[in-house]
MIPABA-631063 format. One record per residue: residue number from 0; x, y, z of N, C-alpha, C, CB in turn. Coordinates in steps of 0.001 Angstrom, whole numbers, plus 500000, padded with zeros to 6 digits. Atoms other than C-alpha are relative to their C-alpha. Glycine has a CB too. Layout:
N
<NUM <X Y Z> <X Y Z> <X Y Z> <X Y Z>>
...
# end
This chain:
253
<0 <500583 499988 498805> <697457 602795 914347> <498400 499742 499420> <500359 501457 500894>>
<1 <501302 500145 500607> <693922 601048 913284> <498731 500406 500841> <499873 498611 499616>>
<2 <501516 499265 499355> <691652 602058 916261> <501082 501019 501103> <498464 498485 501134>>
<3 <499302 498761 499179> <692182 604820 918932> <500694 499318 501335> <498731 501285 500524>>
<4 <499212 500236 498878> <694397 603938 921789> <498782 499765 501363> <501141 501416 500175>>
<5 <501404 500295 498853> <691294 604044 924311> <499302 498808 499915> <498770 501013 499841>>
<6 <500612 501298 500554> <689540 601505 922375> <500633 498631 500476> <500112 500037 498462>>
<7 <499483 501016 500041> <692039 599205 922595> <500092 499618 501654> <501233 500130 499143>>
<8 <499279 500391 498496> <692956 599750 926686> <498521 499685 500153> <500968 501308 501242>>
<9 <501293 500462 498922> <689064 599205 927536> <499070 498744 499229> <498773 501581 500334>>
<10 <500455 501227 500849> <689134 595925 925025> <500317 498911 501501> <501183 499651 498191>>
<11 <499314 501094 498801> <691210 594360 928478> <501009 499266 499126> <498775 498722 500805>>
<12 <498928 500871 500433> <694132 593238 926164> <501129 500890 500659> <500110 499722 498269>>
<13 <499080 499919 499702> <697492 593733 927532> <500818 500835 499047> <500271 498941 500274>>
<14 <499079 498736 500701> <699331 597136 926056> <501667 499837 500267> <499492 501630 500772>>
<15 <498780 499677 499637> <703156 596656 926415> <500915 501041 499879> <500441 499341 499704>>
<16 <499409 499234 500188> <704870 599498 926756> <501089 500394 500851> <499324 500635 499783>>
<17 <498632 499425 498949> <708053 601505 928243> <500193 501104 500464> <501193 499982 499532>>
<18 <499412 498219 499168> <709808 604655 929829> <500608 500624 498844> <501506 499983 501514>>
<19 <499247 499238 500732> <710796 607268 927540> <500338 501216 500394> <499552 500092 498987>>
<20 <499428 498588 498916> <713234 609946 929719> <500747 500314 498802> <501105 499761 501772>>
<21 <498536 499152 500829> <716077 610748 926957> <499311 500542 498945> <501464 498956 499295>>
<22 <500316 499332 500721> <715369 613491 924700> <500554 499428 498011> <500536 501288 500776>>
<23 <499413 500365 500856> <717435 612049 921826> <499161 499613 499043> <500776 499257 500341>>
<24 <500986 500466 500864> <715100 611152 918798> <500342 498342 499889> <500060 500868 498523>>
<25 <499628 501319 500373> <717189 607888 918261> <499354 498587 501005> <501639 500092 500048>>
<26 <500131 500338 498870> <716197 606574 921665> <498476 499520 499623> <500359 501099 501110>>
<27 <501273 500295 500012> <712527 606777 920682> <500051 498879 498549> <499008 501514 499937>>
<28 <499791 500862 501336> <713403 605227 916990> <500135 498578 500235> <501272 500412 499221>>
<29 <499917 501456 499295> <714680 602161 918909> <498941 499269 500287> <500562 500018 501178>>
<30 <501088 500923 499220> <712171 601560 921376> <498677 499908 499245> <499650 500605 501505>>
<31 <501106 500596 501108> <709425 601717 918428> <500421 498836 499158> <499603 501105 498930>>
<32 <499443 500822 501370> <711548 599585 916228> <499802 498428 500977> <502145 500541 499299>>
<33 <500180 500831 498805> <711606 597190 919491> <498656 499054 500265> <500093 500947 501088>>
<34 <501380 500805 499769> <707982 596276 919435> <499207 500249 500890> <500095 498800 500222>>
<35 <500857 499914 499074> <706394 597791 922135> <498681 500587 499315> <500578 500786 501123>>
<36 <501568 499234 500617> <702456 599005 921616> <500052 501484 500461> <498343 499230 500777>>
<37 <500676 498611 500113> <702855 602168 923103> <501298 500432 501097> <497998 500208 500564>>
<38 <498543 499317 499044> <705487 604696 924830> <499332 500887 501354> <501144 501431 498793>>
<39 <499979 498905 498629> <705122 606513 928587> <501465 501116 499947> <500145 498847 501728>>
<40 <499141 498949 500128> <706840 609819 927590> <500268 500730 501251> <499522 500850 499050>>
<41 <499798 498872 498626> <707892 611499 930954> <500461 501064 500233> <500564 499725 500833>>
<42 <499886 499147 499794> <707295 614406 931423> <500673 500993 501359> <499145 499958 499650>>
<43 <499797 499513 498644> <707531 614781 935166> <501113 499846 500539> <499238 499545 500813>>
<44 <498872 499662 499251> <710841 613476 936072> <500757 500045 498892> <500470 499110 501145>>
<45 <499719 499432 501048> <713560 614021 933915> <500180 501685 499523> <499192 499444 499445>>
<46 <499897 498765 500521> <714627 616855 931554> <499109 500332 498999> <501159 500191 499585>>
<47 <501039 500173 500979> <711799 616136 928973> <499315 501426 500022> <498969 498727 500363>>
<48 <500950 498517 499987> <710446 619879 928116> <499454 499849 498484> <501065 501767 500270>>
<49 <500885 499778 501142> <707909 620855 925394> <500423 499661 498480> <499691 501374 500053>>
<50 <499178 500120 500532> <710331 621089 922883> <500206 498545 499282> <500759 500439 500769>>
<51 <499028 501711 500056> <711843 617590 923228> <498655 499124 499914> <501222 499408 501853>>
<52 <500949 500982 499955> <708469 615913 923832> <499385 500160 498475> <498925 500216 501292>>
<53 <500552 499940 501547> <707135 617488 920193> <501111 499285 499028> <499764 501734 499455>>
<54 <498669 500988 501139> <710373 616004 918485> <499939 498534 500130> <501838 500292 500454>>
<55 <500549 501596 499951> <709351 612346 920063> <499044 500229 498951> <499236 499332 501558>>
<56 <501631 500101 500386> <706114 612785 918901> <500035 500094 498345> <498937 501473 500761>>
<57 <499633 499918 501636> <707292 613751 915524> <500365 498737 499396> <501245 500948 499685>>
<58 <499012 500901 500657> <709766 611134 915118> <498969 498983 500076> <501547 499688 500713>>
<59 <500305 501192 499733> <707462 608355 916644> <498623 500058 498740> <499706 499730 501799>>
<60 <501230 499973 501300> <704335 609669 914127> <499118 499104 500286> <500452 499625 498451>>
<61 <501066 501361 499455> <701657 606985 913932> <500438 498524 499995> <498685 499890 499049>>
<62 <499430 501044 499646> <704002 604099 914612> <499470 499027 501306> <501205 500476 500140>>
<63 <500708 500520 499100> <702503 603809 917770> <499606 500924 501291> <500687 498880 500314>>
<64 <500575 498993 498957> <700912 605776 920608> <500633 500519 500685> <499245 499678 500767>>
<65 <499010 499635 499087> <702566 608019 922990> <499191 500682 500949> <501161 500816 499440>>
<66 <500569 499334 499265> <700944 608950 926011> <501142 500606 500792> <499011 499299 500633>>
<67 <498990 499108 499311> <702701 611775 927954> <499564 500329 501558> <500133 501420 499129>>
<68 <500549 499277 499048> <702624 612503 931303> <500515 500933 500580> <499683 499434 500744>>
<69 <499907 498441 499228> <702564 615756 932797> <500633 500350 500906> <499045 500460 500505>>
<70 <499581 500353 498466> <704526 617138 935774> <499153 500135 500967> <501016 500721 500489>>
<71 <501241 500357 498925> <701234 617331 937371> <498663 500589 499626> <500309 500586 501518>>
<72 <501180 499501 500264> <697852 618834 937551> <499637 501484 499629> <499405 499680 500965>>
<73 <499937 498664 500924> <697500 622092 935365> <499762 500298 498493> <501178 500415 500093>>
<74 <500730 500162 501799> <695781 623016 932477> <500871 500133 499095> <498891 501133 499442>>
<75 <498557 499686 501133> <699025 624661 930602> <500224 498517 499499> <501770 500706 500915>>
<76 <499046 500936 500433> <701131 621435 930603> <498848 498925 499164> <500980 499294 501432>>
<77 <500544 500957 500346> <698208 618994 929875> <499388 500391 498222> <498951 499685 501230>>
<78 <500920 499489 501605> <696334 621509 926659> <501332 499870 499031> <499166 502125 499940>>
<79 <498906 499453 501106> <700174 621952 925346> <500307 498428 499214> <501720 500856 500898>>
<80 <499420 501262 500758> <701070 617874 925198> <499089 499460 499032> <500350 498846 500945>>
<81 <501113 500795 500837> <697396 616832 923604> <499995 501215 498566> <498115 499819 501089>>
<82 <499587 499086 501393> <697964 620147 921056> <501062 499218 499029> <500813 501570 500488>>
<83 <499091 500353 500928> <701034 618618 919926> <500019 498717 499492> <501095 500235 500423>>
<84 <500724 501344 500217> <699166 615103 919375> <500419 498845 500332> <499768 499774 498882>>
<85 <499469 501172 499376> <699914 612751 922211> <498475 499081 499671> <500567 500284 501858>>
<86 <500900 500822 499911> <697446 610025 922088> <498974 500224 501602> <500823 498625 499793>>
<87 <500442 499864 498691> <696626 610872 925855> <500847 500368 500882> <499502 499006 500428>>
<88 <499396 499744 498964> <697893 612008 929144> <499957 499228 500957> <499755 500925 500337>>
<89 <499989 501088 498716> <698929 610334 932482> <500614 501158 500876> <501097 498303 499858>>
<90 <499622 498904 499153> <698643 613047 935375> <500200 499207 501479> <498771 501277 499984>>
<91 <499621 499980 499423> <700470 612388 938138> <499754 499934 501403> <500310 500440 499580>>
<92 <500316 499493 498537> <699570 612557 942234> <498953 500095 499918> <500491 501144 500582>>
<93 <501524 499934 499986> <695683 612133 941688> <499406 499596 501298> <499402 499108 498925>>
<94 <500602 500120 498695> <694124 612260 945449> <498913 499714 500298> <500050 500808 500555>>
<95 <501263 499344 499324> <690801 613343 945267> <499001 499718 498881> <500140 501742 500398>>
<96 <500875 499955 500936> <687803 612786 942940> <499862 501846 499553> <498583 499181 500648>>
<97 <500358 498836 500370> <687635 616587 942847> <501674 500650 499014> <499422 500876 501594>>
<98 <498860 500097 500775> <691433 616486 941264> <499799 498934 498653> <501161 499536 501007>>
<99 <500091 500278 501327> <690494 613994 939287> <499166 500574 498692> <499743 498956 500120>>
<100 <501104 499111 500810> <687344 616019 937554> <501064 501100 499496> <498541 500736 501071>>
<101 <499325 499238 500733> <690008 618736 936995> <500543 499768 499086> <500596 500432 500409>>
<102 <499031 500881 501167> <692229 616261 934670> <499035 500136 499103> <500519 498263 500241>>
<103 <500923 499731 500943> <689164 615490 932747> <499423 501724 499654> <498894 499091 500488>>
<104 <500391 498709 500870> <687943 619136 932487> <500985 500747 499162> <499498 501020 500870>>
<105 <499366 499098 500711> <691212 620453 931508> <500383 498926 498180> <501554 500578 501178>>
<106 <499404 500787 501178> <691739 617636 928641> <498488 499269 499127> <501257 498606 500750>>
<107 <501048 500400 501017> <688390 617663 927284> <499474 501285 499515> <498815 499062 500593>>
<108 <500371 498806 500654> <686935 620373 924933> <498360 499936 500659> <500242 499946 498117>>
<109 <501455 499469 499760> <683306 622023 925972> <499241 499233 498860> <499829 501788 499868>>
<110 <500446 499451 498832> <681288 620912 926802> <500265 498786 501353> <498342 500437 499702>>
<111 <499533 500856 498813> <682530 618143 928630> <501377 500236 500871> <500119 498670 499451>>
<112 <498792 499795 499644> <685832 620134 929668> <499890 501556 499873> <501084 499208 499163>>
<113 <500032 498292 500252> <686860 623840 929318> <501881 499785 499422> <499572 501374 502037>>
<114 <498785 499770 500638> <690322 622639 926982> <500357 501123 498665> <500258 498711 499613>>
<115 <499467 498745 500627> <691693 625738 925227> <499795 499536 498484> <501691 500417 500458>>
<116 <499725 500446 501198> <690873 625634 921436> <500928 500891 499051> <498786 499761 499450>>
<117 <499320 499559 500598> <693613 626304 918873> <501002 499107 498953> <500424 500669 500839>>
<118 <499302 500725 501491> <695605 625600 915503> <501132 499229 500926> <500845 501365 498487>>
<119 <498847 501246 499141> <698038 622425 916781> <500497 499138 499087> <499292 498896 501198>>
<120 <499314 501203 500737> <699864 619842 915603> <499047 498536 499755> <501362 499602 500968>>
<121 <501052 500648 499704> <697125 617550 916977> <499103 499680 498607> <499306 500813 501063>>
<122 <501013 499899 501190> <694843 618400 913932> <500978 500318 498283> <498777 501577 500497>>
<123 <499561 499706 501350> <697429 618977 911088> <500113 501080 499743> <499383 499607 499116>>
<124 <499869 498712 500103> <697797 622796 911955> <498581 500190 499090> <501513 500473 499353>>
<125 <500899 499588 500512> <694088 623029 910968> <499360 499186 498779> <500370 501123 499791>>
<126 <500890 500696 501020> <693656 620882 907981> <498968 499082 500551> <500821 499201 499067>>
<127 <500960 501130 499684> <691858 618259 910361> <498915 500371 500966> <500746 498817 500581>>
<128 <499856 498864 498895> <690826 620925 912502> <498216 499260 500739> <500081 502256 499109>>
<129 <501344 500029 499479> <686990 620042 912659> <499503 498315 500401> <499000 500732 498768>>
<130 <499852 501300 499728> <687597 616439 912013> <500313 499712 501951> <501347 499535 498886>>
<131 <499774 500860 498725> <689745 616157 915650> <499157 500632 500667> <501388 499883 500703>>
<132 <500809 499756 498820> <687551 618453 917675> <499092 499330 500401> <499514 500936 500007>>
<133 <501403 500867 499793> <684651 616483 917186> <500291 498418 500515> <499115 499907 498397>>
<134 <499215 501698 499535> <686866 612838 917894> <500668 500500 501155> <501362 499111 498750>>
<135 <498929 500458 498607> <689117 613844 920681> <499419 499692 501211> <500995 501134 500484>>
<136 <501055 500515 498404> <686782 613961 923825> <499334 498354 499886> <498197 501286 500156>>
<137 <499913 501741 500007> <686151 610216 922506> <501135 499259 500115> <499556 499423 498821>>
<138 <498479 500561 500283> <689614 609357 921584> <500972 499941 500957> <500660 500722 499058>>
<139 <498533 500072 499163> <692165 610607 923730> <499926 499473 501509> <500680 501570 500112>>
<140 <499737 501360 499234> <693338 608553 926309> <500391 500776 502091> <501942 498954 498876>>
<141 <500036 499586 498489> <692973 609838 930421> <500356 499283 501098> <498891 500287 500335>>
<142 <499586 500907 498977> <694997 608471 932795> <500608 500641 501133> <500887 499049 499492>>
<143 <499752 499815 498597> <695394 609220 936626> <501006 499270 500922> <498901 499809 500512>>
<144 <498856 500684 498983> <698114 607963 938848> <499490 499783 501730> <501487 501183 499990>>
<145 <500635 500424 498276> <697056 606701 942486> <501499 499271 500458> <498209 498478 500091>>
<146 <498498 499911 499577> <700545 607216 944130> <499954 500542 501211> <500949 500829 499109>>
<147 <499978 499228 498780> <699684 608153 947530> <498885 499349 500883> <499755 501596 499721>>
<148 <500992 500529 499332> <697762 606890 950447> <499070 500545 500099> <500181 499709 500927>>
<149 <501351 499263 500126> <695053 609468 950076> <499503 499674 498904> <499996 501421 500051>>
<150 <499965 500855 501150> <694881 607998 946664> <499086 498892 500121> <501318 499504 499759>>
<151 <500634 501223 500116> <694056 604696 947829> <498607 500076 501333> <501337 498678 500234>>
<152 <501473 499924 499190> <691342 606149 950541> <498661 500364 499102> <500098 501250 501199>>
<153 <501006 499299 500946> <689665 608160 947764> <499930 499062 498714> <500509 501620 499580>>
<154 <500431 500460 501573> <689699 605425 945073> <498698 499900 500098> <500575 498574 499378>>
<155 <501136 500046 500976> <686407 604837 944623> <499304 501088 499794> <499107 499127 500296>>
<156 <500829 498413 500313> <685205 608563 944065> <500642 500258 498988> <500071 501368 501086>>
<157 <499200 499691 501490> <688344 608747 941694> <499577 499163 499019> <501587 499804 499999>>
<158 <500478 500368 500948> <687275 605979 940008> <498777 500350 499309> <500047 499120 500194>>
<159 <501326 499364 500375> <683759 607478 939679> <499866 500779 499224> <499436 500510 500760>>
<160 <499875 498779 500493> <684541 610239 937983> <500101 499764 498709> <501002 500756 500506>>
<161 <500179 499791 501410> <683478 610600 934306> <500910 500076 499554> <499397 500871 499559>>
<162 <499345 499800 500637> <686170 610582 931738> <501214 499873 500425> <499714 500795 499597>>
<163 <498640 500999 499588> <688812 608693 933740> <500251 498851 498805> <499665 499046 501644>>
<164 <500158 501474 500464> <689957 605891 931543> <501051 499056 500486> <500015 499913 498484>>
<165 <498688 500590 499508> <692626 604509 933293> <500239 500293 501484> <501211 500575 499171>>
<166 <499211 499975 498438> <694198 604215 936867> <501328 499030 499979> <498847 499319 501364>>
<167 <499151 500657 499554> <697714 603646 937114> <500981 500025 501060> <500364 499882 499290>>
<168 <499421 499587 498618> <699577 603029 939762> <501370 500282 500608> <499669 499183 500692>>
<169 <498778 498935 499323> <702799 604785 941426> <500870 499410 501140> <499284 501392 500728>>
<170 <500039 500478 498689> <704271 602072 943633> <500877 500348 500714> <499969 498852 500122>>
<171 <498640 499419 499124> <707538 603978 944679> <499123 501365 500768> <501682 500647 498704>>
<172 <500607 498730 499387> <705697 607367 945456> <499131 499447 501086> <499124 500948 498921>>
<173 <500938 500819 499141> <702776 605083 947346> <500994 499459 501263> <499263 498640 499035>>
<174 <498873 500770 498973> <705687 603125 949317> <500308 501401 500645> <501601 499044 499175>>
<175 <498977 499155 499649> <707134 606395 950040> <498729 501249 501348> <500859 500868 498100>>
<176 <501163 498754 499306> <703558 608755 951362> <499753 498386 501159> <497980 500893 498495>>
<177 <500328 500986 499028> <703383 605354 953392> <500962 499860 501281> <499951 498727 499280>>
<178 <498223 500081 498515> <706945 605952 955572> <500462 498660 499492> <499576 499752 502485>>
<179 <499179 501540 500772> <708200 602617 953386> <500885 500714 498866> <498650 498593 499038>>
<180 <499470 499338 501561> <710355 604663 950740> <500766 498534 499272> <501501 501638 500255>>
<181 <498911 500732 501035> <711228 602071 948156> <499581 498396 500245> <501917 500355 500478>>
<182 <500212 501172 499620> <709894 599404 949741> <498362 499333 499522> <500291 500116 501510>>
<183 <501311 500304 500818> <707218 598162 947302> <499442 498604 499976> <500217 500337 498582>>
<184 <500577 501158 499731> <706975 594726 948356> <499682 499761 501595> <500882 498985 499425>>
<185 <500415 499952 498996> <706109 595559 951643> <498519 499945 500310> <500524 500848 500348>>
<186 <501543 500442 499624> <702743 593846 953593> <498878 500897 499799> <499875 499688 501417>>
<187 <501062 498938 499544> <700908 597491 954170> <499862 500562 498367> <500631 501348 501404>>
<188 <499910 499931 501077> <702314 598264 950582> <498724 499241 499155> <501252 499603 499833>>
<189 <500585 501163 501095> <700737 595231 948905> <498749 500105 500239> <500439 498404 500133>>
<190 <501193 499801 499606> <697497 595766 950727> <499316 501226 499230> <500064 500143 501412>>
<191 <500306 498952 500452> <697013 599148 949572> <499773 499885 498429> <500939 500877 500434>>
<192 <500155 499910 501409> <697754 598262 946133> <498909 498806 499438> <501511 499851 499339>>
<193 <501107 500595 500373> <695020 595517 946296> <498464 500374 500481> <500287 498816 500302>>
<194 <501691 499424 500033> <692324 597612 947632> <500107 501437 498216> <499554 501309 502399>>
<195 <500276 498856 501026> <692936 600028 944642> <499339 498725 498529> <501943 501182 499567>>
<196 <499838 500835 500873> <693350 596558 942369> <498554 499523 499804> <501021 499031 500358>>
<197 <501510 500349 499880> <689709 595136 943851> <499536 500942 499960> <499451 499361 501013>>
<198 <500848 499298 500425> <688116 597782 943323> <499678 500736 498690> <500046 500569 500699>>
<199 <500302 499816 501642> <688763 598919 939633> <499823 498926 499252> <501032 500648 499263>>
<200 <500510 501598 500914> <688541 595201 938503> <498465 500122 500561> <500999 498041 500644>>
<201 <501206 500149 499702> <685207 595269 940309> <499081 501153 499248> <499946 499980 501466>>
<202 <500841 498984 500717> <683755 598284 938191> <500620 500153 498788> <499840 501347 500689>>
<203 <499090 500200 501547> <685970 597448 934924> <500988 501246 499685> <498822 499936 498516>>
<204 <498958 499001 499965> <688555 600162 935381> <501325 499394 499541> <500131 500590 501406>>
<205 <499157 500888 500481> <691403 599100 933413> <501346 500973 501091> <500043 499883 497962>>
<206 <498736 499829 499003> <694862 599196 935413> <500868 500180 499588> <500394 499193 500744>>
<207 <499077 500119 500952> <697984 600041 934566> <501107 500390 501325> <499801 501048 498455>>
<208 <498493 500143 499056> <701959 599363 936311> <501207 500421 499317> <500378 498427 500434>>
<209 <498114 499528 500463> <705425 600478 936188> <500406 499036 500633> <500937 501595 500566>>
<210 <499421 501028 499172> <707898 598015 936959> <501629 500316 498929> <498959 498099 499966>>
<211 <498609 499659 500779> <711945 598335 936152> <499874 498533 499664> <501591 500659 500903>>
<212 <499969 500960 500762> <711704 594965 934338> <499036 498930 499855> <500932 499603 500204>>
<213 <501122 501072 500059> <709806 592248 933129> <499385 499195 500825> <500238 499265 499379>>
<214 <500547 500324 498627> <709812 590421 936069> <499249 500606 501261> <500820 499687 500434>>
<215 <500836 499222 499154> <708223 592962 937941> <499062 500382 499892> <500271 500749 500300>>
<216 <501414 499182 500339> <705489 593970 936093> <498732 498435 499400> <500477 501555 498237>>
<217 <500760 500917 500655> <704364 590076 935212> <498959 499562 501286> <500985 498749 499295>>
<218 <501199 500470 499270> <702514 589218 938597> <498797 501174 499671> <500378 499840 501743>>
<219 <501221 498975 499926> <700098 592589 937600> <499624 499488 498800> <500205 501730 500102>>
<220 <500989 500790 501404> <699854 591024 933925> <499304 499030 500362> <500775 499298 498769>>
<221 <500900 501324 499325> <698435 587924 935663> <499206 500487 500817> <500741 498868 500809>>
<222 <500906 499632 498968> <696516 590037 938043> <498806 500981 498639> <501012 501115 501583>>
<223 <501104 499311 500598> <694552 591539 934893> <500591 501331 499572> <498761 500154 500984>>
<224 <499417 498747 500639> <696494 594717 934225> <500018 499919 499050> <501044 500440 500191>>
<225 <499675 500323 500933> <696573 595823 931329> <501001 501360 499370> <498785 499506 499365>>
<226 <498981 499407 500179> <698410 598675 931005> <501511 500448 500273> <499621 500413 500007>>
<227 <498276 500894 499742> <702111 597376 931198> <500919 501346 499347> <500344 497970 498668>>
<228 <499089 499235 500805> <705128 599706 931152> <501464 499449 501082> <499502 501994 499903>>
<229 <498733 500673 499157> <708463 597759 931920> <500995 500349 499369> <500105 498473 500173>>
<230 <498774 499254 500421> <711851 599328 931954> <499944 501193 500219> <500338 499922 498767>>
<231 <499677 498016 500512> <713182 603035 931244> <501082 499996 499074> <500669 501278 501462>>
<232 <498996 499548 500931> <715364 603917 928573> <501189 499762 500367> <499960 501244 499724>>
<233 <498871 500184 499303> <718415 604678 930943> <500315 498664 500539> <499986 500845 500951>>
<234 <499443 501125 499683> <718264 601500 932309> <500119 499019 499584> <499798 499733 500646>>
<235 <499565 500924 501301> <718152 599443 929400> <501303 500131 499227> <499027 500197 498944>>
<236 <499014 499791 500506> <721018 601365 928455> <501293 499870 501134> <499760 501222 499332>>
<237 <498770 500014 498554> <723028 601303 931934> <500276 498145 499774> <498984 500599 502270>>
<238 <499814 501375 499843> <722086 597587 931971> <500667 499054 498848> <498735 499545 500281>>
<239 <499252 500448 501269> <723729 596407 928438> <501372 500548 500172> <499322 500538 498588>>
<240 <498725 499445 499723> <726778 598695 929366> <500672 499176 500968> <499914 501372 500463>>
<241 <499487 500732 498678> <727376 596890 932530> <499917 498984 499624> <499393 500084 501292>>
<242 <500079 501478 500277> <726478 593423 931035> <501505 500013 499013> <498289 499441 499082>>
<243 <499018 499723 500895> <729002 594389 928121> <501568 499857 500669> <499677 501435 499465>>
<244 <498836 499576 498862> <731660 595523 930839> <500398 498492 500905> <499223 501406 501279>>
<245 <500080 501343 499767> <731134 592330 932627> <500481 498793 499833> <499400 499832 499791>>
<246 <499626 501500 501028> <731729 589885 929923> <501507 500360 499727> <498941 499797 498167>>
<247 <498241 500220 500707> <735162 591592 929078> <500697 500176 500796> <500651 500883 498898>>
<248 <499213 499806 499182> <736336 591846 932449> <500075 498707 500521> <499730 501012 500784>>
<249 <500155 501429 499576> <735493 588421 933354> <499464 499005 498797> <498954 499968 501248>>
<250 <500180 501289 500644> <735664 586323 930282> <499876 498601 500006> <500494 499976 499577>>
<251 <499667 501699 499622> <734502 582502 929775> <501086 499560 499871> <499377 499009 499296>>
<252 <498636 500519 500581> <737327 580525 930236> <500074 499066 498980> <500743 499424 500942>>
# end
């Protein structure tokens, strides 16, 4: 990595990532070697715990950045994944400016925040301690997820919180909060997404989007979204397995 992930994000270039939910380090190696720009390591859904996230970060090393989605807005999980050496955090269900400010507070060292200071992998267990604590507030990427209708209503104030680096849409949870579970193409859901998109782009706030396939994210890339997550490790495995079985069960004539 030649520059902090946050610098690349704010440059506006599309950053193509995928979601990692499986704990086997080989999966991380395969995704890295596939050429993605970054990994979305999911500590909210699925079974990944702190020790497994550490193994993933050790496996990936400096090859590509890993942003870790923590289970929720809480100080200790944010502190732990940053101490492990994640390039940034993604926090789900951030619905108000006050919650966004808490995210920043927990992710930043004083005086910008209240992140605890301790020996950790992020600074080589003390070997690069002073360099790290001087650069962490500048370099760590802080992403909040807008995935509830309340976040849509409060998007202007959320985006206005200093220290928030990107807003990541959660279309499925957003649709659920609107009583339209899974209907991510419903006109009302798309209108809510449009409101987030319009405001964020008007103030230069980078936007992120998850889709289960390349086809699902392409419309958002065309709209200028830069933090892209296409596919999930489990879906890649399932799709390849089913396709192989289909070819064997119904061979071409």
